C-alpha positions in Angstrom: 0.1 -0.1 0.1 1.5 3.4 -1.0 1.8 6.2 1.8 -1.8 7.7 2.3 -0.6 11.2 3.3 -2.3 13.9 0.9 1.1 15.7 1.1 4.3 14.1 -1.1 7.7 14.6 -0.2 9.1 17.9 -0.9 12.3 17.1 -4.0 14.4 19.9 -2.1 13.9 18.3 1.2 15.0 14.8 -0.1 17.9 15.9 -1.4 18.3 17.7 1.9 18.0 14.6 4.0 19.5 12.1 1.6 23.2 12.3 3.2 22.1 12.0 6.7 20.0 9.3 5.6 22.5 7.5 3.5 24.9 7.9 6.2 22.9 6.0 9.3 21.3 3.5 6.4 17.8 5.2 6.7 16.7 4.7 3.1 13.1 5.2 3.5 13.4 8.4 5.8 13.5 10.8 2.7 10.3 9.6 1.8 8.8 10.0 4.8 11.2 13.1 6.5 8.1 15.4 5.9 5.8 14.0 7.9 7.9 13.8 10.5 8.4 17.3 10.6 4.9 18.1 10.3 4.0 15.7 13.3 6.7 17.4 15.5 4.9 20.8 14.2 1.6 19.6 15.3 2.5 18.3 18.7 4.8 21.6 19.0 1.7 23.9 18.5 -0.8 21.8 20.0 1.3 22.1 23.1 2.1 25.8 22.9 -1.1 27.1 21.7 -3.8 24.7 21.3 -3.8 23.4 25.1 -3.5 26.6 26.9 -5.9 28.5 24.8 -8.7 25.4 25.0 -8.0 24.9 28.5 -8.6 28.5 29.6 -11.4 28.7 27.7 -13.0 25.2 28.9 -11.9 25.1 32.7 -11.4 29.2 33.3 -11.3 28.5 36.8 -8.8 26.1 37.0 -6.3 25.9 34.4 -5.0 29.8 34.9 -4.6 29.0 38.6 -1.8 26.3 38.1 1.4 27.1 38.4 4.2 26.9 35.3 5.2 23.4 36.5 1.5 22.4 36.3 0.4 24.2 33.2 3.5 22.3 31.2 2.4 19.1 32.4 -1.3 19.7 31.7 -0.1 21.0 28.5 2.2 17.6 27.7 -0.9 15.0 28.7 -3.0 17.0 26.2 -0.3 16.5 23.6 -0.1 12.6 24.8 -3.9 12.5 24.3 -4.0 14.1 20.8 -1.3 11.8 19.9 -2.3 8.4 21.0 -5.8 9.3 19.6 -4.4 9.9 16.1 -1.9 7.4 16.1 -4.5 4.4 17.5 -6.6 5.5 14.4 -4.0 5.7 11.9 -2.3 2.3 13.0 -5.7 0.6 13.0 -7.0 2.3 9.4 -3.4 0.6 8.3 -3.8 -3.1 9.9 -7.3 -3.3 8.4 -6.4 -1.7 4.7 -3.3 -2.5 3.5 -3.4 -5.9 2.0 0.4 -6.1 1.0 1.3 -6.1 4.8 -1.3 -8.4 5.5 0.5 -10.9 2.7 4.0 -10.6 3.9 5.5 -13.7 4.9 8.6 -13.9 7.8 11.6 -12.2 5.3 9.1 -9.6 4.4 8.0 -8.5 8.1 11.8 -8.6 8.8 13.0 -6.5 5.5 9.7 -5.3 3.9 8.0 -2.2 3.5 5.1 -0.5 2.9 4.5 3.7 2.2 1.5 3.3 4.9 4.0 1.4 7.4 6.3 4.2 6.9 3.4 6.8 7.7 3.1 5.1 11.2 6.8 5.2 11.7 6.7 8.7 10.6 4.3 10.0 13.2 5.8 8.2 15.9 8.8 9.5 15.3 7.4 13.3 15.3 6.2 12.6 18.6 9.3 11.5 20.0 11.6 14.1 18.3 9.1 16.7 19.9 9.2 14.9 23.0 13.0 15.2 22.9 12.3 18.8 22.1 10.6 19.7 25.2 12.6 17.5 27.2 15.7 19.1 26.8 13.9 22.4 26.7 12.9 21.6 30.2 15.6 19.4 31.4 15.7 21.1 35.0 12.2 19.5 35.1 12.1 16.3 33.6 15.6 15.1 34.4 18.6 13.3 32.6 16.1 9.9 33.1 13.2 11.3 30.6 16.2 12.4 28.4 17.4 9.0 28.2 13.8 7.7 27.4 13.1 10.3 24.8 16.5 9.5 22.9 16.1 5.9 23.3 12.4 5.8 21.8 13.4 8.0 18.9 16.4 5.8 18.1 14.2 2.2 18.0 11.6 3.7 15.8 14.2 5.5 13.8 15.6 2.2 12.7 12.0 1.4 11.1 13.4 3.5 8.5 16.3 1.4 7.5 13.8 -0.8 7.3 13.6 -3.3 9.6 10.6 -5.1 11.0 8.5 -2.3 9.3 6.0 -4.4 9.6 5.9 -4.6 13.2 5.3 -0.4 13.7 1.6 -0.4 13.1 1.3 -3.3 15.7 3.6 -2.1 18.5 2.0 1.3 18.2 -1.6 -0.2 19.5 0.6 0.0 22.8 -1.2 3.7 22.9 -4.6 2.7 22.9 -4.5 2.7 26.9 -2.8 6.4 26.9 -6.1 8.1 26.2 -7.7 6.7 29.3 -4.4 7.0 31.6 -4.9 11.2 30.5 -8.2 11.1 31.3 -7.3 9.4 34.7 -4.6 12.4 35.1 -7.1 14.9 34.3 -10.0 13.8 36.7 -7.4 14.3 39.3 -6.3 18.0 38.2 -10.3 18.6 38.0 -11.6 17.8 41.3 -13.1 14.8 40.1 -11.3 12.2 42.0 -13.1 9.3 43.1 -16.1 10.1 41.0 -18.0 7.5 38.5 -16.3 9.2 35.3 -12.9 8.4 37.2 -14.3 4.6 38.0 -15.5 3.6 34.5 -12.4 5.5 32.9 -10.1 3.5 35.3 -12.0 0.4 34.0 -11.5 0.7 30.6 -7.6 1.9 31.6 -7.2 -1.5 33.3 -9.1 -3.4 30.2 -7.2 -1.6 27.1 -3.8 -1.4 29.1 -3.7 -5.6 30.4 -5.3 -6.0 26.4 -2.7 -4.1 24.3 0.2 -4.1 26.2 0.1 -7.4 28.0 -1.5 -9.8 26.1 -1.2 -8.2 22.6 2.0 -6.6 23.3 3.7 -10.3 24.7 2.1 -12.0 22.1 3.6 -9.7 19.0 6.8 -10.1 20.9 7.0 -13.5 20.7 6.4 -13.3 17.1 8.9 -10.5 16.8 11.8 -12.5 18.4 10.6 -15.9 16.1 11.2 -13.9 12.8 14.2 -12.4 13.9 15.7 -15.8 14.8 14.3 -17.5 11.5 16.5 -14.5 9.7 19.6 -15.1 11.8 19.1 -18.8 11.6 18.6 -18.9 7.8 22.5 -17.2 7.5 20.9 -13.7 7.3 23.0 -12.9 11.0 26.2 -10.9 10.8 28.5 -9.6 13.3 28.9 -6.5 11.2 26.9 -4.0 9.0 27.3 -4.5 5.9 25.8 -1.1 5.0 29.0 0.5 6.5 31.0 -1.0 4.0 32.4 -3.8 6.4 31.3 -7.1 4.4 30.9 -7.4 0.6 27.9 -9.0 -0.8 28.7 -12.2 0.0 26.7 -11.8 3.4 23.6 -11.9 0.9 21.3 -15.0 1.8 22.2 -17.5 -0.4 19.0 -18.5 -3.0 16.8 -16.3 -1.1 13.1 -17.0 -1.9 12.0 -13.7 -1.6 10.5 -12.2 -4.8 11.6 -9.2 -6.1 9.0 -6.7 -5.5 8.1 -3.3 -4.4 7.7 -4.1 -0.8 11.7 -5.6 -1.0 13.0 -2.6 -2.7 14.7 -1.4 0.1 15.9 -4.8 1.5 19.3 -4.7 0.3 21.5 -7.2 1.2 18.8 -8.9 3.4 20.6 -9.2 6.5 20.2 -8.7 10.4 23.6 -7.0 11.8 23.8 -8.0 15.6 23.8 -4.9 17.1 20.3 -3.9 15.4 18.9 -7.4 16.7 20.4 -7.0 20.2 19.2 -3.4 20.5 15.6 -3.8 18.7 14.9 -7.1 21.2 16.3 -5.8 24.5 14.2 -2.6 23.5 11.1 -4.4 23.4 12.1 -6.8 26.6 12.3 -3.6 28.8 9.4 -2.6 27.6 7.1 -5.7 28.4 8.9 -5.9 31.7 8.0 -2.2 32.5 4.3 -2.7 31.1 4.1 -5.8 33.9 5.3 -3.7 36.5 3.1 -0.7 35.7 -0.1 -2.5 35.8 0.3 -3.7 39.5 0.6 0.0 40.3 -1.9 0.8 38.2 -3.8 -1.1 40.0 -2.7 0.2 43.3 -3.1 3.9 42.0 -6.8 3.9 41.3 -7.7 1.7 43.8 -6.6 4.5 46.2 -8.8 6.7 44.7 -12.0 5.1 45.8 -13.4 3.8 48.9 -13.9 0.1 49.8 -14.8 -2.1 49.2 -13.9 -1.3 45.6 -10.7 1.1 46.2 -8.7 1.5 49.5 -8.8 5.1 50.3 -8.4 5.9 53.7 -9.6 8.7 55.7 -8.1 12.8 55.2 -6.4 12.2 58.5 -4.9 8.9 57.7 -3.7 10.0 53.7 -1.0 12.1 55.4 0.9 9.1 56.4 -0.1 6.7 53.3 0.7 8.9 51.0 4.5 9.1 51.2 4.2 6.0 49.2 5.1 6.3 45.7 2.1 5.7 43.2 2.5 4.9 39.6 0.8 6.7 36.9 3.4 6.2 34.2 5.5 8.8 33.1 5.1 11.5 35.8 6.7 11.7 38.8 4.8 14.5 41.2 7.3 15.8 44.4 5.6 18.1 46.6 7.7 21.2 47.6 7.1 24.6 49.1 5.7 27.3 46.9 4.1 30.4 47.0 0.7 30.6 47.3 -1.9 31.9 44.7 -3.2 35.4 45.1 -6.2 35.9 47.1 -5.3 32.5 49.2 -4.1 31.8 52.7 -1.3 28.8 53.4 -0.2 26.8 50.8 -1.9 26.3 47.7 -2.7 23.0 46.6 -1.9 23.3 42.9 1.4 25.1 43.6 2.4 22.8 46.0 2.6 20.0 43.1 6.2 19.6 41.8 6.4 18.0 38.4 9.5 15.9 38.0 9.9 13.5 35.0 12.2 10.6 35.4 12.9 7.1 34.1 10.6 5.7 37.1 7.6 6.4 35.7 5.8 7.2 38.8 3.2 9.8 40.9 4.7 10.7 43.9 2.3 13.0 46.0 3.6 14.1 49.5 2.6 15.6 52.5 2.2 19.1 51.3 -1.1 18.3 49.2 -2.3 17.0 52.6 -1.5 20.1 54.7 -2.5 22.6 52.2 -6.0 21.2 52.1 -6.2 21.0 56.0 -4.7 24.7 56.6 -7.6 25.9 54.1 -10.1 24.1 56.1 -8.9 25.7 59.2 -8.4 28.7 58.0 -11.8 28.9 56.7 -13.7 27.3 59.9 -11.5 30.0 62.1 -13.4 32.8 59.8 -16.9 31.4 60.1 -15.8 31.8 63.7 
């Protein structure tokens, strides 16, 4: 299936990126680089302009009172919601309509290419390019852990432009089916909807999609990836060096390869799997699957803390001050409390201003005692005024 994106790649941009693509053996990148840039610009505009304008209009009493860190965190979640929704729709459409992709054998899945799958790689790459930009720009907030995550994610998704395992691009993007519900869960907390029926029903959908897409579907597809890469290496296509870098000659081509010459295999080249490439891809896959299983357990714990028994484990207000010391996972954000200046017109410590956003590789959300003290202080102050 050809690339369905309505804007063709500009010839001048192709020539500009071609030396970079040749140097790093990203043969299909010139065909999709304009899509990478368009996606990155879309997410930047959403973060910088659309999210603040939309949020001020829809939540005029909440969003403007956030401190700068919380506003940044809010806008990043809006981008994540937009990106995950968009990429899921595109991936499902490609899986259902790309017949050439559906007909691929194991060789096609390892070395094959279709324009539609390349589009998915491009929009995913555009998001991680934006993620790298926003992390570098706010490195004092997000930290080195999230910087390493952004670089690693962009690197892994860029491998699809060799092309390598291009077939599995739309497949693993479906991990993101749980992300819209994850973002809604976070927004519920910020909109004073913690413990409501909306958050309960959304939490059920979050757990269902996370378990179905990341644990069941993701683990199954990981086994298929391992099997295809193993077959490629076992067929004699594995090498210790990368022939793309000129270290090997055409003798590394799989002998008597049964792969028919076609449009799908036009970028296959010598059809070898360098050892570093297989190790990098499969190791990343193992790490992500391990994190998914870890996150699922923490996610259940997090959601249950939002609700009263018997469904939840929420304690009385005075007991939360002790219990909330324990980190609570909400994948991707680590929020720790710190003293801050109260908002105009408010006494004591503002609950929103007391939240400090700090991203790291731990992917946790930790709310400290400042949150509880701030709400308690405001309640005591109101009682004193009433008296």
